[in-house]
N, C-alpha and C positions, 0 to 999 in steps of 0.2 A: 721837297717839292711836286713829288707824285701824289696824284689827287682821286685819282680813277685809272685801269687796268679796262682796256680793252683784247679781249680773246679771239685770235681766228679758231675754227671748228674744226674741221676735218686735217689731220695729220698732227694738230696741235692739243686737242681734245677729246678728238675719236678717232677712230679709224674703222676700216672695214672687217667685217668677220670672215671673210674670205676673200683670197683672188678676186680681181675684176674676173677673169677670163673665167673662170670656175661657174661664176653663177652667170654670165652668160649663156655659156654652153647650155648649163642647166635647164635655164629655162626656155632656150629653143628648141631644146630636146622634150620637153612637154608640150611644144607649139608645132612639133613635127617635124625638125630637120636638124641635123648632125653637124656641130661643128667641133672643132679642136682647142681648148681651153687655152691651154700654151699661146698657140696662134695668136688667139684674141688677146693674149695678156698684153704680147710684144707688141700688138697694133695697136693696144689701149693708149701704151706707153708713147706710142710714137705720135700718134694723133692727137694725141692731150698737147704735147709739148710744143706743138705746130700751131693749133686752134686758139683764137682768139678768143679771149674769155667773153662771155653773155655781156650784150650792151656795148661791148668795145668797137665792135667793129662797125660803122658807120655805112659801110659800103654795101652788107650783108646785114641788116637788123634783124631783129627775134623779138616778135610781141610779146614772148615770154621765156623762161629758162626752158619751160617745156620744150616748145618749140628749138630751142638752142640742143638741148638733148637727142628730140628725135632727129637732128639733122648728124650729128656726131658718130651716135649709132650707127646708122647709114656708113659713114665714113670710116668708121672701126671696121667694121665687115669687109667694105671695099678693098682696104687695105691689107685685112690679112687673105683676101683672095676667099673668103668665104660663102659658100650659098645663102644667100637671105630671099625669103619671100617677098612679096609685093601686095600692093593694096591690104584687102580688110586683114589678111593672115599677120602682115607686118605687125600693122596697127593693134593687132591682139596680143603678138609678142611684144611689144613697145609698152604698151600700158600693163602689164604686168612686171617688165622689168622695173619700168619707171615707179609702179606702187611698191614693189619689193622693197628698194632704197629707203621708205618710209617703216616698215616694220617692225616691230621687236626682233631684235635678233640679227638686223643686217649690219648695225655698226656695234660697235663696244667703245669702252673706254680707253684711253692710252692711262697704262698703269701709273695708278696715283694722282691721274685728273681730277678724280670727285674730293680727295682728301685735299692736296692745293687751294683748288676753286673755296672751299669749303672755308679753308684758314684764312686766304688773303681776302672773302669777302665779308670777314668779320672787321676788318683797319679799312676799305678800300669800297668805293663803289664800282660795280664789274659790269663792263656789257659786252657784247657778243657782235664784233665786225668781221662779216665774213661772205667769201663767194658762194653761198649756198642760195637755197630756194626754200619757202615756208614749210618744207617737210621737214627743215630742220627746227622748228619747234616741239612737233610729236617725237624726233628724236631725243632732242635733249631734254622733254618730258619722263620719255620711258627709262634714259638713265639715271634721273632725279638728279640733274643739273638746272633743270630752266629756273627754280627760283630763286638762284643768286644773279640772276642779269636781267638787267634793266639800264637802256635801252636793249633791245636786239636788233641790231639793222643788217640785213642782208640785202645781198645785191638784186636777187627776184623780185623784192619788191620795193628796194630804191631804184632800180634800173640803171644801176652804174656797177660797175667791179672793181674791186682793189688791182692794181695799181692808183687807178684814176684821184689824184687829189681832192675831187670836192665831193667822194663818200668821206674821206678822212675829215673833210672840214663841216659834213654835216652833225658828224658825230660827236666832234667837239662843242657845235654850236649846242646840240640838244644836252650835252653834259653840262654847258655853260661853263666851260672850261677853255683857258689858253691850250694849244696843243702842246706846249714843254711840258705841263702838270699832268700830260696822261702818258701812260705806259701801256704801248702794242703789244703783245705776247703772240708771235708766230712761228711757220718753219718754213715760210715760200721765200727764199729770198728778194726776191724780186716783188710780188704780192704785198709783203707782209714788211720784210725790212727796208728794199727802197723806198717803198710807199710810204710806207709811215714816217721814214726819217725822213721823207723829202715834205712832208705835211710837215713838219717839226714837232713829230710825237718821241719821246723814248721808246727803245726798242728792247726786247726781250727776246733775243734769237735760239730758238730750240731746233735739231738736227743733230745728225749722227756725228759729225762736226763740232758740234754746240752744245750750250747746256740745256738735260732735259726738263721737264714741266717741274718736276720735285724738286729743282734747285730755285724756285720762282721764292718761295716765303724765306728763304737766307738772304735773297739778292734783297728784297724787301725789309730784312733784319726781323723779318718775324717767325723765324725758325727755333 
């Protein structure tokens, strides 16, 4: 019954090359202020869990994901009780931080992800369905994956974030398939598992207590 596979990106196919707190602290130091990496890492986890995804908070709309990240980074530093410059110094720091996460080396492939996607793409149409912005296109290109995916649906371009059912409906319409014939692969219990299932997709769960990405070809009888 499965005719197409949609993949989440961060945490499913790719991962950051170093802990977020280390990256934030290093770039902060380059802009003249010192912060503790571990404190920032803890604050990032706390703020991330409680912050609505981009375009999902109608009471506080963002014009784009960059605005959302601009506000999120400020909140992370406030949560960590770390000093944060204002005005042009903060803008310069944030610009460097934002650009960093599009640069080669900032992201790594989840082990085995490239082999899995290559194998699956031999038999199935593959697409990206991710709560990411347009930076993901360069990331996937640098990591040698972008050629396997058509279409690429990103929340930053669609102005919707998973688990919004409208995002799943849009990609099903683009693929010209009923949701029941699409398998979504992802690691987030709410955005990927619940969201996809609620939209009528089949779901392949990835996580510490679930299967790894390397098990996907076997699940599809491709191994």
